[in-house]
C-alpha positions in Angstrom: 171.6 263.3 147.9 171.1 260.2 150.0 172.1 257.1 148.0 172.2 254.6 150.7 168.8 252.8 149.4 170.8 252.0 146.1 174.0 250.6 147.4 173.0 247.0 146.6 171.9 248.0 143.1 175.3 249.6 142.5 177.0 246.6 143.7 175.0 244.4 141.3 175.7 246.7 138.2 179.4 246.9 139.2 179.8 243.1 139.4 177.6 242.5 136.3 179.6 245.1 134.3 183.0 243.6 135.4 182.0 240.4 134.1 180.9 241.8 130.6 183.8 244.1 130.3 186.7 242.1 131.2 186.3 240.1 128.0 186.1 243.1 125.7 189.9 243.6 125.1 190.2 239.9 124.2 187.3 239.3 122.1 188.6 240.9 118.8 191.9 238.8 118.8 189.6 235.8 119.8 187.5 236.4 116.7 190.2 237.0 114.4 192.1 233.9 115.5 189.1 231.8 115.1 188.2 232.9 111.8 191.3 234.5 110.2 194.2 233.0 112.0 197.6 235.1 111.4 195.9 237.9 109.9 195.4 241.6 110.9 192.5 242.3 108.3 189.5 239.9 108.1 186.5 241.1 106.3 184.6 238.0 107.7 185.2 238.8 111.1 184.0 242.5 110.5 181.0 241.1 108.6 180.0 238.7 111.5 180.5 241.0 114.2 178.2 243.6 112.2 175.6 240.7 111.7 175.5 239.9 115.4 175.2 243.3 116.4 172.2 243.8 114.0 170.4 240.7 115.3 170.9 241.6 118.8 169.7 245.0 118.1 166.6 243.8 116.5 165.9 241.4 119.4 166.6 244.0 122.2 164.3 246.5 120.3 161.4 244.0 121.0 162.4 242.6 124.4 163.8 245.2 126.3 160.5 247.6 126.0 158.6 244.4 127.2 160.8 243.6 130.0 160.8 247.4 131.1 157.0 247.1 130.9 157.0 243.8 132.9 159.1 245.4 135.8 156.5 248.2 136.3 154.0 245.5 137.3 156.3 242.7 138.8 159.2 244.8 140.1 162.8 245.6 138.9 164.4 242.6 140.8 162.4 239.8 139.4 162.9 241.0 135.9 166.5 241.4 136.4 167.1 237.9 137.3 166.3 236.7 133.6 169.1 238.6 131.9 171.6 238.3 134.6 171.1 234.5 134.6 171.3 234.1 130.7 174.5 236.4 130.4 176.5 233.5 132.4 176.2 230.8 129.5 178.3 232.3 126.8 181.1 233.2 129.2 181.2 229.7 130.4 181.4 228.4 126.9 184.6 230.6 126.4 186.0 229.9 129.7 186.0 226.4 128.6 187.6 226.5 125.1 188.1 229.0 122.4 188.8 226.8 119.4 186.9 227.4 116.3 184.0 225.2 116.9 183.4 226.5 120.6 183.7 230.2 119.2 180.7 229.5 116.8 178.8 228.0 119.9 179.6 231.1 121.8 178.8 233.3 118.9 175.5 231.7 118.6 174.6 231.8 122.6 175.7 235.2 123.0 173.6 236.4 120.3 170.4 234.8 121.8 171.2 235.8 125.3 172.3 239.4 124.4 168.8 239.9 122.6 167.3 239.7 126.3 170.3 241.1 128.4 172.0 243.7 126.3 170.0 246.6 127.4 167.6 245.1 129.9 170.0 245.3 133.0 170.8 248.9 132.3 167.2 249.8 131.6 166.0 248.1 134.8 169.0 249.6 136.9 167.7 253.0 135.7 164.2 252.5 136.5 165.1 251.3 139.9 167.0 254.4 140.4 164.1 256.6 139.0 161.8 254.7 141.6 164.0 255.8 144.6 165.3 259.4 143.6 163.2 262.6 143.1 163.2 264.2 139.9 165.5 267.2 140.9 168.2 264.5 141.8 167.8 262.2 139.1 170.4 263.6 136.6 173.1 263.4 139.4 171.9 259.9 140.5 171.9 258.5 136.9 175.4 259.9 136.3 176.4 258.0 139.7 175.0 254.9 138.4 176.8 255.3 135.1 180.2 256.0 136.9 179.7 252.8 138.7 179.3 251.1 135.4 182.6 252.9 134.3 184.4 251.8 137.4 183.4 248.2 136.4 184.8 249.0 132.9 188.1 250.3 134.6 188.6 247.3 136.8 187.6 244.9 134.1 189.8 246.1 131.7 192.7 246.3 134.3 192.3 242.7 134.9 192.2 241.6 131.3 195.4 243.6 130.8 197.4 241.3 133.1 195.5 237.9 132.7 195.8 235.5 129.7 193.0 235.2 127.4 191.9 231.9 129.0 191.9 233.2 132.5 190.0 236.4 131.6 187.0 234.3 130.3 187.2 232.2 133.4 187.3 235.2 135.8 184.4 236.8 133.7 182.3 233.6 134.0 182.6 233.4 137.9 182.1 237.2 138.2 178.7 237.0 136.3 177.7 234.0 138.7 178.4 236.0 141.7 176.6 239.0 140.4 173.3 237.2 139.8 173.6 235.4 143.3 174.1 238.9 144.9 171.3 240.4 143.3 168.9 237.8 144.3 170.1 237.6 148.2 170.8 241.3 148.9 168.7 243.6 146.3 165.3 244.6 147.7 162.6 244.6 145.3 161.2 248.0 143.9 157.6 248.2 142.5 156.4 251.7 141.6 153.6 252.5 143.7 151.9 255.2 141.3 152.4 258.2 143.7 153.8 261.0 141.7 153.4 264.3 140.3 151.8 263.4 137.0 149.3 261.0 135.7 150.8 258.4 133.3 150.9 259.5 129.6 150.4 255.9 128.2 147.4 253.8 128.4 147.6 252.1 131.6 145.5 251.2 134.8 145.9 252.1 138.5 148.1 249.9 140.5 145.1 248.7 142.5 143.8 246.9 139.3 146.8 244.8 139.4 145.3 241.6 137.7 144.1 243.5 134.7 147.5 245.3 134.3 149.3 241.9 134.6 147.2 240.4 131.9 147.8 243.3 129.6 151.6 243.4 130.4 151.8 239.7 129.4 149.8 240.0 126.2 151.4 242.8 124.5 154.8 244.4 124.0 154.7 248.3 124.4 153.7 249.3 120.9 154.7 251.8 118.4 151.5 253.5 119.3 152.8 253.8 123.0 155.8 255.4 121.7 153.9 257.7 119.3 151.8 258.8 122.2 154.8 259.7 124.4 156.3 261.7 121.6 153.1 263.5 121.1 152.6 264.2 124.6 156.1 265.8 125.1 158.1 267.5 122.4 161.1 267.0 124.7 160.6 263.2 124.5 160.5 263.4 120.7 163.5 265.3 120.6 165.3 263.0 123.0 164.4 259.9 120.8 166.0 261.6 117.7 169.1 262.3 119.7 169.1 258.7 120.9 168.8 257.1 117.6 171.6 259.2 115.8 173.9 258.7 119.0 173.0 255.0 118.9 173.8 254.8 115.3 177.2 256.2 116.1 177.9 254.0 119.1 176.9 251.1 117.1 179.3 252.0 114.4 182.3 252.5 116.6 181.7 248.9 118.2 181.5 247.5 114.8 184.5 249.3 113.3 186.9 251.1 115.7 188.7 248.0 117.0 189.0 246.5 113.5 190.3 249.7 112.0 193.0 250.0 114.9 194.2 246.3 114.2 194.4 246.8 110.6 196.0 250.5 110.9 198.4 250.1 113.8 198.2 246.2 114.5 196.7 246.5 118.1 196.6 243.3 120.1 194.7 242.7 123.5 197.0 244.7 125.7 197.2 247.7 123.5 193.1 247.4 123.4 193.1 247.2 127.2 195.5 250.1 127.7 193.3 252.3 125.3 190.1 251.3 127.0 191.6 251.7 130.5 192.4 255.3 129.8 188.9 255.7 128.4 187.3 254.3 131.4 189.4 256.0 134.2 188.6 259.3 132.6 184.9 258.4 132.3 184.6 257.1 135.9 186.2 260.2 137.3 184.0 262.3 135.1 180.7 260.6 136.1 181.3 260.2 139.8 182.8 263.9 140.5 182.1 266.1 137.8 178.4 265.1 136.7 176.8 265.3 140.0 178.3 268.8 140.4 177.4 269.9 137.0 174.2 268.6 136.5 172.1 270.8 139.2 174.2 273.7 138.0 174.0 273.9 134.3 171.2 271.2 133.7 171.3 267.7 131.7 170.3 269.5 128.5 173.6 271.3 128.3 175.6 268.4 129.7 174.0 266.3 126.5 175.2 268.8 124.2 178.7 269.1 125.6 179.1 265.5 125.6 178.0 265.1 122.2 180.0 267.8 120.5 183.3 266.0 122.4 182.1 262.7 121.2 182.1 264.1 117.6 185.4 265.7 118.0 186.8 262.3 119.3 185.6 260.5 116.4 187.0 262.7 113.9 190.4 262.5 115.6 190.3 258.9 115.4 189.3 258.8 111.8 192.5 260.7 110.6 194.8 258.9 113.2 198.3 259.3 111.6 200.2 257.8 114.5 199.6 254.9 117.2 199.5 257.7 119.9 196.7 259.6 118.4 193.9 257.1 119.8 195.3 257.4 123.1 195.3 261.2 123.1 191.8 261.5 121.8 190.6 259.6 124.9 190.9 262.9 126.9 187.4 263.7 125.4 185.8 260.9 127.2 185.7 263.1 130.1 182.9 264.7 128.4 181.5 262.1 126.2 180.3 260.0 129.2 177.7 262.8 129.8 175.6 261.6 126.9 173.7 258.5 128.3 172.8 259.8 131.7 171.8 262.9 130.2 169.2 261.3 127.8 168.2 258.9 130.5 167.4 261.6 132.9 165.6 263.7 130.4 163.3 261.0 129.4 162.7 259.8 132.9 161.2 263.4 133.7 158.7 263.2 130.9 156.7 260.3 132.2 155.0 259.3 135.3 156.4 257.1 138.3 154.6 253.9 136.9 156.0 254.1 133.5 159.6 254.4 134.3 160.4 250.9 133.0 158.3 251.2 130.0 159.8 254.7 129.0 163.5 253.4 129.6 162.6 250.4 127.7 161.3 252.5 124.8 164.2 254.9 124.6 166.5 251.8 124.6 164.6 250.3 121.8 165.2 253.5 119.7 168.9 252.9 120.2 168.5 249.2 119.5 166.8 250.1 116.2 169.9 252.2 115.5 172.2 249.2 116.3 170.3 247.3 113.6 170.9 249.9 110.8 174.5 251.0 112.0 176.4 247.6 111.2 174.5 247.3 107.9 175.9 250.6 107.0 179.4 250.8 108.7 180.5 247.2 108.8 180.6 246.9 104.9 182.1 250.5 104.7 184.9 249.5 107.2 185.8 246.4 105.4 185.7 248.0 102.1 188.1 251.0 103.1 190.5 248.6 105.1 190.8 246.4 101.9 193.0 246.7 98.8 189.8 247.3 97.0 189.1 250.8 98.5 187.7 253.5 95.8 190.4 255.9 97.5 193.0 255.6 100.4 191.3 256.5 103.5 191.2 253.6 106.1 189.2 255.9 108.6 186.5 257.0 106.3 183.9 254.7 107.9 185.1 256.3 111.4 184.5 259.8 109.7 181.0 258.9 108.6 180.3 257.7 112.2 181.4 261.3 113.4 178.7 262.8 110.9 175.9 260.8 112.9 177.1 262.2 116.1 177.1 265.7 114.6 173.3 265.2 113.7 172.6 264.1 117.3 174.6 267.2 118.4 172.4 269.7 116.5 169.2 268.1 117.6 170.4 268.2 121.3 170.9 272.1 121.3 167.1 272.3 120.6 166.0 270.5 123.7 164.7 272.8 126.3 164.1 269.7 128.8 161.3 269.5 131.6 158.6 272.4 131.5 159.4 275.0 134.1 156.1 274.4 135.6 156.9 271.0 136.5 160.3 271.9 137.9 158.4 274.4 140.3 155.9 271.8 141.3 158.7 269.5 142.0 160.6 272.0 144.2 157.4 272.8 146.1 156.7 269.2 146.7 160.1 268.6 147.9 160.0 271.5 150.3 156.7 270.4 151.6 
């Protein structure tokens, strides 16, 4: 598989991810210090984080499909410029100061910018890969792209482990600027030309009628009708949306709850968060860069998806009953398999649409995950705050984490029903490649 045409995209994703992930180990302590100084349990921080997550999910559900739709017309690079530029602003604020007033400024700006950039960068990167890679090699390519993101996660977490909190945000701000400049200078534009194996499923126009398509792209966001049309046209796509929703529900719950659970249960700090995330990141990077490119062609992304979801469910259940500080570290071994989930879903979805709809389809599937991210903190943030407080109806600090595991279990049950791309399409693809 020749990936030389994607090298600048990989560097862009790495630099952008590095900037984002560097601040992850620090943000819980910064939030707690700004809102509840000197405490290990803070309901206000949990509720505020959950509220932010829900607002970001609402914005992303609307904006990400629009950006994906526009990228099918104007190109991936042009649309990448907006989210990558906006992501610089909140990091600069925290790099300057982390006092309570600056934290609230960061919180507000971060909420607004993440509504645009939270899923758009990943969505556009996936569409860019789909433009360049044939169907048969797409699962492996998506896995490598996810592996590059995991490598950025590892490097960013490793840097955060040894830097002070102030230096962490400063480095992140600088790296986000470098990422935007690198993308504008080196990344070549990619606009789908419409030459493919299938005709578009959604209402659209040929690329020759560019002016009409452009006007339509600006006038409307991909509608619920578009998504329903996709789901009706492909049973596999509809099954993938169900999996994506419940997996998004679980991922959103983990983001909103796990770090606060570890803070209250085992008094974790920035360095311990970094150590835990580092183990997770290293295992995920090795798995996505080495194992997934080998396993995807052999057993298919449908089976990889089921394996990843089953291991993710197991991981969450172990964390929910953690009886000692070493248990969360040991449970990260399952991340070798859990990282298969997102690349597999994206590859399955990518194969269900034509080449001029890759941005729209990736944006729509991310919109489903964003909908889950709206619902998730509304459920799990209050549940986490309740069971970490003294008013809990019964003693089970990890009860909310276990409930998140049940959401993953539903996604797993649905995933085993996915049959993937119709065999006739795979045959056509093989014949086209050989020709």
